[in-house]
N, C-alpha and C positions, 0 to 999 in steps of 0.2 A: 571648625573655623579654619579657613585657609589663610596663611600668612605669605604675603609677597615680599620678598627681599629685594630692595633696590640698591644697586651698587653705589658706593660713595662716589661723589663727583671726582673726576681726575684733575690733577694739577699739571698744566702745561707750562713748563718753564721756557721763557723766551731768552735764548742765549744772546740774541742780537741786541735787544734793547733793555734787558734787565727786568722787565715787568713780569708778573705772574698772575695768570687769570684762571678762574675756575670755570671749566667747560663741561657741562653734562655730556657724558659719552654717548647717550642715546639720542642727542640732538643731531639731526642730519645737517650737513653743511648747507648753507643757503645756495640756491641755484643761481649761477651767474652765466650770462651769455659771453660770447667771445669778446665783444666790445667792453663789457663790464670788467672782465678779467684783465683786459689790456690796460684799462685805466686804473683799476683798483688792486690788481694783483690777485694772488691766490688766497684761499680761505685762511691760511695760516699767516699771511703777511700782515704787518701793521698797516693801518689805513693810509698812513702817510708815505709808505715805502714806494709804491708804484708811481703815484703822482710826482714824487720827488725825483725818481729816476727819469721820467719823461721830461720833466723840467730841465734836468741836467743835460740830457741828450739834445733837447731843443736849443738850449743856450750854447752848447758846444757847436752845434750846426751853425748857429748865427755867427759865432766867433770865427769859424773856419771858412764860412761862405761869404761873409759880408765884404763887398767891394773886392772880390777875389780877382777879377780881371784887371785890376790896377797893375798887377805884375806882368801884364802882357803874356809872353810865352815863357817867362821865368828863365829856366836854363835852356837856351836855344839848342844845345846839343841833343838833349832828350826830346825836346819839342819837335825837332826836325825828324827824328826817328819815328815819333808817334805819327806825324803827318805822313811819312813814307809808308808806315804800316796801314794807314787808312786808304792808301792808294794801291797797295800790292799785298796780297795775302802771303806771298813768299817773304817779302820784307817784314811783314808782321810776325811771321813764325820765327825767323832768324834774328830779329832785332836789328835790321839793317839801317844804316844811317840814310841811305838814299833808296828810292823806290825801284831803281834798276839793279840793286843788290851788288854794289861794288865792295862794300866793307860793312861790318857790324859795329855796333857800339862796344865798349869795353866791359860790358856787363851782360849777364844772361837776360832774356827778354820778358820775364814775367810782368814787371811793372809796365812795360811797353804794350803788352797784350791788353791790359786794362785800358790804358789811354787810347790805344789804337781802336778798340771796339767802341769806346765812347765817341771818338771822332767819326767813325763810320755811321753811328746811329744819329748823332746830333750835328754832324758837319764839323770840320776842323776849325776851331777857334780857341781863344784863350779860355773861355768858360769850359768847353768840353774837355780841354786838356787838363785843367786844374781841379775840376769838381771831383773826379774820382779819388784824388788824394784827400780832399776834405771829407768825403763820405767814409773813406777808410779810417780817418781819424775818429769820426763819430762811432763807427763800429768798434774800434779799439777801446774807446772809453766804455762802451756798453759791455763788451766782453770782460774787461778788467773789473768792472762793477760786479758782474756775475761770478767771476772767479773768487774775488775777495769776499763777497756776500756769503758764499757757500761755506766759508771758513770762519769769518768773524762777524757776520751780521750785516744788515742793510745799511746801518750808519757808516760802518767801515767801508762798505762797497761804494757808497756815495762819495766819501772822502777820497778814496783811491781814484775814482773816476774824475773828480774835480781837480786833483793834483796833476794827473796826466794831462787833462785838457788844457790846463793853464801853464804847464812847463814851457818855457820859451822855445826850446829846441823842438818840441812837439808842435807848437803853433807855427813855427817856421816851416817845418817839413810837411805838415798837413795842408799847407797853403802853397806848395811848391811841386815841381814835377820830377824830383829825384826819386830813385828807387826806395829811399829810406822809409817813406810812408807805408808802402805795402809791406816792407820788411817788418816794421814795428807791429802792424796789424797781425801778421802771420805768427810772430813770436808770442803775442798775447793770446792768439787762438790756440797755440800749442800749450801754453801754460793753463788755459781754461780746460782744455781736454785732459791734461795731466791731473788737474784738480778733480774732475769728474771720475777719472780712472781710479784715483786713490780712495774714493768714497766706498767702492764696492769691488775693488780689484777687477775692473772692467777692461778686458783685452781690446774691445772695440774702441773705447775711448782712448786707450793708449796707442792704438793703431792710428787714430785720427791725429793724435799728437805727433806721431812720426810723419804723417802725410803733410801736416802743416809745416814742419821743419824742412821737409823735402822741397816744398814750394818756396820756403824762405831761401833755400839754397839757389833755386832758380831765379830768385830776385837779386841776391847780392853774394852769391857763392858762399865762401867759407864763413863769412860773418853770420850767416843764418844758422850755422851749426855750433856757434860758441857755447850755447846753452845745452847742447846735446848731452855731454857727460854728466852735467848737473842733474838734468831731468831723469836720466836713466838711473843714476845713483839714488836719487830720492825715492823713485818707485821701488827699487830693490830693497831699500831700507824700510819703507813705511806702508807698502800696500798690505791690506788685511787678508793675506792668503799665505800659503806655504812658500818656502824659498824656491822650491822646484818650479812651481807655477809662476812665480814672479820672474824667474830667469827665462822661462819659455815665452811669457808674454812680452818681455823686453826684447827678446830676439825677433819675435814676430813684428813688433813695432819698428825695429831696425830695418826689417825687410820692407815694410811699408814706406819707410823713409827712402830707402835705396830706389824703390820703384818710382816714387813720386819725384825724386830728384834726378834719377838716371835716365828716364825714358828720352828726355830731350837730348841729353848728351849722346846717347846711343844713335838716335836719328841723325844728329849732326855728324857723328863720326862715320856712319855708314853712307851718308850722302856723298856722291862724287864731288871732290873739291872743285872741279872745274865748272860745276853748275850751281854752286852756292857762293855766297859772299865770303870774303876773307874774314877770319875771326880777329876782329880788332883787338889790339893789345897783346896778341900772342907773337911769339918769335918764329913759330913753324906752322901757323894756320891751323892749329888744333885747339879744341876746347880745353883739353886736359892741361895744355901748357898755360892757358889763361887761368885755370883753376889753381894750379900749384905754383905758377910763376908770378905774374903781375898781381893777380887777385888773391894769391896765397902767401908764399914765403916772401914775395916782394913786399907785401904790406908789413910783414913782421920784421924782416931784416933789411929791406931796402935793396935797390939795384937789381931788380928782377923784372924781366919783361920789357916790352917796348914802351918807353915813355913813362914807366911806372916805377913805383918803389922808392925812388930817390926823393929827397926833400921832405921836410917836415919832421925829421927826427930830432934835430937838435938846434933849430933856429928859434930861439925865444923871441917873442914879439912878432913872429911871422903869422901868416894866415894858415899855417899848417899844423896847429895844435900846440906849439911851444915845446920846450925841452922835455925829454923823457924823464920819468920819475913819478913817485907817488903824488907829487903836487901838481901834476899836469892837469888833472880834472878840476883843480881849484884855481888855476892860473888865469892870466888875462885873456887867453884865447878861448878856453872852454868854460871858465867859471860861470859866466852869465848864461851860457847855453843850458847847463844841466845841474850845477852844484848847489842851487839854493837850498834844497832839502836833503842833500847827500849826507851831511854830518848827522842830521836827525835820523835818517834811515839807518845809518850804521849803528847809532845808539839804540834805536828801536830793535834792530836785529839782535844785538847782544843781550839787551834786557829781556826780550821775548824768549830767547833761548835759555836764559837763566831761569825764568819762571816756569818753563816747560821741560826743564832738564830731567825731572823724575817722572815724566808722563810715560805712558805705555809706548811701545815701539810704533804703533799705528796712529798715534795722536796726530790729528789733521792740522792743528795749529802749528805744531812744531814742523811737520812736513812742509807746510806752506812757507814758513820762515826759512827753512833750508833751501827750498826751491827758488824763491825770489831772492834770497840772500846769496845763494850760489850764482844765480844769474848776474847779480850786481857785481860781486867780487871778481868772478872770472872775466867777464867782459870789461869791467873797469880796469883790472890789472893789465889786460892785453892792450887796451886803449892807452894806458899810461906808459907802457914800455915799448910799444911797437915803433920800429925805426923807419918804416916805410911811409908811404903817403897816408896822411890822416888829416881830416878837416874837422873843425869844431862841431859841425852839424851831425857827424856820425854819432854823437853822444845821445841822440834821440833814442837809440836802442836801450839806453839805461833808464829812460823815464818811467816805463811801466813798473820796473822792479823797485825803483825808489818810491813810487806812489803806493805800491802794494805793501812795502815794508813799513812805511809810515803809518798806514791805515791799520794793518794787522797788528803790528807792535803796539801802536797807540791803543787799540781796542783791548788787547790783552792786558796792558798795564792799567787801563781804566777799570777793568773788572777786578783788578787786584789792588785798587786804591785804598782799600781798608788796611792794607799792610804797609809798613814803612818802605819796603822794597818797591812796591807798586807806586807809591807817591814819589819817591826819589827818582824812579825811572821816568815817570811822566815829566817831572821837572827837568831832568837831563835832556829829554827829547825836545821839549819846548825851548830850553835855553840854547841848545845846539842850533835849532832852526832860527831863532831870533838873533843870536849872536852872529851867525854867518850872513844872514840877510843884512845886518848892520854893516858888516865889512864890505859886502858886495855893493850896497847902495853908496857906501862911502867912496868907492872908486869913481863914481859919477856924482859927486856931491853937489854939482851945480844943476843937476836935473831933479826937480821936485825934492828938495832937501827935507821937506816935512815928512816924507815917507820913512826916513830913518828914525825920526823921533816917534812916529806912530808905532813902528816895530818895537822900539825900546820900551815904550809905555806898555804896550800889549804884553810883551815878554815878562816884564816885571810883575804886572798884575796877575798874569796866568800862573807864573811860578809861585807867587805868594799864595794864591788861592789853592793851588794843588797841594801845598804842604799841609793844608787843614784837613784833619782826618774825616770830618763830617761836614759836607758843604751845604746840605739841605737845599733851600731854594736858590742859593747862590751858584749851584752847579752849572746851570745854563750859562750864566755870565762868565764863569771861568772857562767853559768850553769855547765860548765865542772869543774870548781874549786869546786862548791858545791857538785857535784857528787863524786869528788875525796875525799873531806873531809869526806863524809859519807861512801864510799865504800872501801877505801884502807884497813882499819883494818879488816872488816868482810871478804873481798875478800881474803886477804893474809892468814887468818886462814882457810878459806874454801879451798883454793888451797893446803895449807899444809896438811889439813885433807885428801884430795883426793890423795895426794902423798904418804900417809902412809898406810900400811896394818893394819887391825884391826881384832881382834878376841877376844873371851871371852864374859863374861856376862855384863861387864860394859865398853864398848868402849868410848873413849873420843876424843876430837877434837884437832886440832892444831899441832904445831911442838913439837919435843921431849923436848925442853926447857920448854914449857908450862906444859907438863905432869910431868916433873921431879920436877917442883916447886910447884906441888899440884893443879894447875889449871885444872879443869875438873875432879878432884877427882880420880886420879889413873893412869891408863895406857891406851895407845892406843891398848893394847892387852888384857890381861886377867884381871879378877877381881874376887872377891869372892861373888858378889851378885848373886841373884837368876836369873833365866831365865826371862828376860824381867821385872825384878823387884823383884824376890824373893831374900831373904837374908839368909835363914836358921834361921831366928829369931833374929839376932843381927847384929849390925854394927861392923866393925872392930875397934880395939882399937886405931889404928893410921891411918895416911894418906896413908900408903903403903898397898895396898890390898894384901891379902894372895892369891896369885895365882902362887906361885913358884912351883918348881918341887916337886911332891908328895914324901912322904917318902917311902923308899923301894929301891929296886935295880933298877938300870937304865935299861930301856928296851934294850934288845940286838937285833942284827940283823938289816937288812936293811929295808927300807920302803916297806911295802907290796903293791903289785899292787892294784889299786882301792881304796886305803885308802885316808884319808884326805890330800889334798895338803899341803905341808909345807908352812907356812906363817910366815913372819917376824912380831914379836910382840915387843912392846916397854915396857920395865919394868919401874917401878916407879923410878928407879934410873937413867933413861934416856938412858940406854944401850939397844942394840938390840941383840936378840938371835933367833936362828932358832929352830923350833921344832925338837925333837930328834927322828929320825928314824920313823917318821910318827906317833909317839905315842902321847897320850894326855898329854900335859904339863900344863893344867889348870884344876882346879877342882872347886868344889863348896865350901862348908864350910869345910875348912880344907884339901882340895885337892881332887883328884879323882883317879879312877882306870885307869891305863895305859894299853895299848894293844901293846905287842911286836909282832914280826913276828910269833913266835911260838904260842902265844895265839890266834892271828888272824887266823892262819891256823887251829888250833884246833876248833875254833868256826865255821869256814866255813864248816868243815867236818861233823858237826852235822846234824841230820835229825829230831830232836824233835820239838815240837811246839815252844819252846823257847831254843835257844842255851845255854843261861846262865841266871843267876839271880845275881844281885849285889845291893848293898845298894846305893840309891840315883839316881836321874834323870841324873845328869851330868856324873857320872861314867857309867851308862847304855848307855847314848848317845854316848860316845866315843867308846864303844864296838860295838854299832849298826853301827856307821859310818865306823869303820875299817873292820868289818866282813860282813856287809850287812845282818846280821841275826837279828831276834827278841831277845831282852834281857829284862827281867823283871827288872824294877826299883823299888826295895823294898822301901816302905815308901815315894815314890814321891821325890820331890826336897830336902826336909830337912830330910827325913827319918821318918817323923811323920805322914804321911798319912797312914790310916789304910788299906793299900793295898800292897800285898795280906795279909790276916790274916794268922796267923800261921796254922790254920786248912786248909785254902785254899792251902797254900804252901805245906803242907804235902800231900794233895790230888793230887796236880800236880806232886809231886815227885813219889808218889805211882803209878800214871798212866803213868809214864815215859815221862812226857812232858817237863822236864828240864834236860839238860845234865850236866851243870856245875854250881857251886856256886863260883863266883869270889870274893875273899876277897879283901879289900882295906881300905884306910883311908878316904873314901868319906863321904858324908853327912850322918848323923845319926848313924855312926858307933859306937859312944860312948854314944848314947842317949838311954833312956828307950823307950818302945813301941815296935811296931811290928818289926822294924829293928833289935833291939837287941835280941828279942825273936827268930827270925828266925836264926840270926847269931849263937846264943848259941846252938840252936837245931842242926844246921848243924855241928858245931864243935864237938858236943857230939856224933854224929852218923856216921860221915864220916871222912876219913883220908885225911889230907892235902898233896898236892903235889905242886911242883913248876913248872910252865910253863913259860919260858921266863922271869924268875925273879919275877913272880907273884904267890901268893898263891892261889891255886885253889882246890876245892873239886869236885870230880866226883860223880854225883848223880845217874847215870844209868850204 
């Protein structure tokens, strides 16, 4: 007689949801087509995981895309550069403000590449300008889910994705045209690649991590590299291979970063300066000066570069971040942008590290906590103490780290809830989230006061339930209460942010009540800070940004066709106003040049290389957007860039390349330097006329 021995069924332990199923090893996995796998996930995934992810991504897309065009062109500075990039490939490559390549914006052009391509494909309008950032937000949520899921399970991944999606700073930036949206996506992509690299000591995934950071540098320069030392150190500590191989792979990843970040810098450096635009924000027309000056040490220590670095270091109550120190991220300027779950994330980080303290060197949970925690601490400390230009919306770079720490730390503590340490850790996380939400909502107590009490009730119920050793059927109710305690505050401000139109240089989050009380530092509309961070060299003297109607006559006529869509903006007094006749109602330092129907028509009729020249980037941007023509921004953002020189300007005029000089009260108008020199020369040699209430000098 022959006896056939059948192996015992294997037990597959699900680390992500805690259930244990008996699966016969001889049973082949069910065949699934691509569509089925997309909807249902892999054979090892819980049935609810993939549908839940798709729902999360769909809801995120709705949140970021709904009524997106209400903000018009949002930040006209970057909008003008994107429009110029859709008209000229050279302007697209360099990130020029105008299509005839007089001067670049004060950032590298990666985010403008995306917007410029969108405008070329779909035509330039508010939708094609802003949709790329919204889709970048959806992608960031998906990648964050993937990174956290691989460490802590599907439930934790969904929580991390939801927290990121609802963070007010993320809602603001993923519905705006600043570079911070692409920067955040690239940082999350780098963290995802690091997570994959740590699983099997993969040199290719680590090289992808370096490449993502390289393109983050091409998006916002040194801010994109703040996480670099943290990621490198985590891989050197926790990768499951020998130290020699870890060092070699890290060096190769560094090479990948240098190539990804450096190729554009090399091309710009080798390109003859006479045939490319001036590098805006630099003092010597070089990218390296921009990297280490205005966008480097100027951000950290102040007073470096043209129009950058100064302001925002110590003016509490301003729109530049508040006074330096550990409390800056919790203050009235930045608190509502990012800090809702910041205390909970810090508690989760400490508790998670305590629980994994005796784990092997290669423990992936601890490595993840170190990576995300290092991201949060290093970037948070730099934001807290940097003395140069900083705006509250910069804090969107902290949102993925906060979301990941809350999710991974929470999942780790939940699995340890049978222990006293696990239960107390969970209570501490929930209490930190609920208590700080109570404080933040109390700052705008006249805006939906019932939310505070909902947070308090949910916090008390969740904390009480989590202290019980065995929850049984009540576990789901306790989890719901804990989620409510942590998410009510941030979600309410995130939704309020999405429901408001935003434009100008310093957009802020939340309802009108929060903006009028000084939270977020200014307005949901305009501000007087620089493009993506420029300030014109000084912070405003009070909490109310100077972004009111420029001096001079009110633009006459109706809104010209094709000009910037009218967008509702929120003033610092809490009132709302519509833009006047499609004209620019926000300026830089001291206001900007407006464009009436008559002036727009005159600019459109020109055939010269530049339709006009005016002082300051913001003034030029408004004219570029309204007319679709190239306009020289004399002196860059603050009027202090040495571009063009007086000699160059005279040569342009002599060659018939500029039709009009448009006077205004924009940046640099009353300052010394090239802007005042050119203005004085024009006034001395040409006769002023008035076009649509605006002083104009015809140069040809």
